[in-house]
N, C-alpha and C positions, 0 to 999 in steps of 0.2 A: 155262028156267032159267038166269037170269045168274050165279050163284053157281058159281065151278068151281075144280078146282084145276090151275095150269101146271104139267102135272107134269115132269120132267128126263129127256131123251132119253138113251139109251145110250149113243152115242157122237158126237162131232163132229169135224168139222176145222178147221183154222184158215183164217180170214179175214184181212184187212190193210186198216186203217183209216190212210190217208195223214198225213205227217208235220203237216201246218196241224192235224188233229184232236188229234194226240196234245199238240201245244204248247198247244191252246187248256184240252182239261179231260180228257185222256188217254181222253173216254168219252162224248163230247157230240153225236156225229152219228150218229140214227138214221132211216130210212125208213120211213114205212107203207104197206104194201104188203098192200091188201085184197081186190084185184081177182084176181090169179092163183092161180091152183093149186099148191101146195108145188113148187118148184124139186127137178128129178132131180139136180142140183149135190151131188155128194157131201159139200162145206160145208154144207150145209144139209139137218138131220136133224128128220125129222118125229117130234115126241112119241107115245107111247103111245096104241093104236088105240080104247083103252076112256075117253076121257076125253068128259065131257059137254062140248057144244058151247054156244059163247054166243050169246047172240040177235044180238049185234053180228057183222061181219066183222070175222075173225080172222085173221093167218099164222101157222098152227101150226108155228113152229120157234123153236128156240135156237141160236145161234150164236158158237163163239168169236173172238173179234176180237183179232188180234195188233197191237201198235203196233208200225211201223218205226223200228228202230236200238234196241228194247227185247226185254229177254229176256221171254216169256211166263210168267205165272202159271202154275203146275198147276193144271188142276181135275181130278176123279174123283167118280165116284158109286158112294157107300158107305153100307152102315148102320152106325150108330154110336148107342147109347145105345137101342136098338131105335127106331129113327127112319130113314127113307131121308133121304140128304141129299147136298150137294155138296161136297166136300172141296175146299179151294183152300190151296195153300201157294206165297208168293211168296219169293223171295229174290233182291233188286234187280230185282223184274221187274214188270210191269204189263200187264194183259189182261182182258176182260170177257168172259161168256156174257150176250147181250142177246136180248131177245124180240120182235119186231115185232106191234104190233097198233093197232087204234083202236076206244077206247071215247069217244063222243059226252060232251061236258061237263053233259048233263042225267042221263046214267045213271053218273058219277064217283059210287063209294059208298066200300068203305073197301077196304084191300089190306093182307092181314094176310102177316105172315112170319116167321121165324125165325133165329137165329143160334145159335152159340157158339163163343167164342174164350176162348183160354187164358193170351195175353200180350198187352197193349200195345203199340205202336211208340213207346218211351220218346222218340227226338228228332222226333216227326212233330208238326207244328202246320200243322192244314190251313187256316191264315189267310196263311199266306206259301207263296209260289208254289215254295220250295225245299224245303220241307220238307212239301209236301202229300201225306202218303200217309194209309192209313187199312187197319187191319186188315177191315174191312167197308164194302162200302158196297150199300144198295139204291138202284138209281136210276128215277129215271121221267119221261120226258120229253114236252112237250107243243105240239103245235101252237099258232099265234096270228099273230095281224098284225103282221110283221114290220116293216112301214112306221113301228112305234113305235119301232125301233130307235135307239137314237142313232148317232151319225156312226161312231165306233169299233166299235161291234157290226156296225152296217151294213156296215163294212168288211171285218170279220170273214167275215160271212156271204156277201159275194161271192168272200171268197176261198176260200172252202171249199166254193161251188158251182164255183168253177173249177178246183180241185184235184178234187173229188170225184163232183162233180155231184150233189149234196146241200148246200142250205144250211143253215146255223145253226139248231139248233132253237129256236124261240121260246123256252122255257124249259125248264129244266132243274131238279128237286128229287132229291137226293141224301139218304136217311138213313142216317147215319154214327153209329161210336163216337167221341165224341172223348176226349182226353187230361184236360182240365184247363176247359173250358169249361161253364155250367151247363146241364142236361138243358132242353130243349127251344129252346136257341141259334140261331140262323140267322146261319151264317160265309158270307159271299159271297166266291164264286171271285176270286183276287185276279188272272185275266186277265180276265174279264167277267164284271157283275154278272147277265146271265141264266144263271147257274149260282149255284145256293144250295144251302147243306146245312144240315140241320137235325138235330142232335144229340139221338138217345132214347136216347144211352146215354152217360155222362161218370164218368172213373175208375174205378179196378180193383173196385169192386163189382160182382158179379153175375161175375167171370170164372170161366172153368172151368164153367160151367152154361150150358143153353141158354135163352134169354132170347127170349119170345114177344109179339108187338105184334099190334095191330090199330088202324091210324092211317086219320084220314078224310082221304081224297085233298084233297077241295077244303078243308076246314079250314086244314089243313097248307099248301096252294097258298096261299090268300089270307093266311097269317101268315106266310108267307116272303117273299113277290111283293107284296105289300100290290095283290093285282085277282084278278078272277074268273079262273080256269083255264081253257084252252081244251081241246082234245081231248089225251089219254093218248094219245100214239102208241109208246111204247115202254119198258119194262122191262127191265134189266140187274142183275147183282151184279159185283162188282170187289174186289179182295182185290189192295193194290199198296203195293212198298216199293221202287220206282224212285227215288225223290228221298233218301229217308234212305239207301238202299244196305245195308238190314238186311234179316231174315227175318222173315214172318209166317205163323199157320196159323188157320184157321177154317173153321166149317160152316154151310152153309145149308139150312134145311127149305124145302120147298116153297112157293110163292108163290099166295096165292087172292085172287081178286078177289069183292066183292059187290057188289051193287046198291046204287045210291041208295034212300033211304028213306022 
């Protein structure tokens, strides 16, 4: 059975991304690792043992990644409104929880997720690098043919590889809550066009309530990038206020992947 819930671990430890990744997107580099067993490193925490396994290879961990030079967002595992959730509190901070995996293009189906936000970040504008913050982000990272990169993106990928041992992902799609843009709008990251954000919510309507989504991964990727997706190699959540130097609080429900129909 392919559909399964990606349950949250009970605890985690901090990891560190290098400065180049923070400069590019604050959340853009993921390495798919589907061949090795879960690490004994305390920074890698295995989920609960009662999960149903994917038919596809999956490195079953969530990791908290702290960005160099930035205060980390606080994540905690809570029960709120009769739901299991991850609470995120950002105070001039940015970090993320990520989950490495691999789902081949032909198996891409839907991703289900939910979040609750009490207040938007008034000064945020995700089209501008100096105010690119969001109270909630669900991030999908994809493999692809990097030979198609522009010269700028190829240089960024080489720099990332040199400093981290990981190239820039071929493409990163983020589901976000935007202050003013139209619902469904696609925002191209000001640093690289290989990172694009899709506004699944816009404006204050829906604040202080759980919002539940089921998104077709292939359709959303094709809409955002105008091309077919490669393999899905990572999922992450992120709440960040490092650019606007403000505070934000949000809650995330478990994520679920469903097979292609």
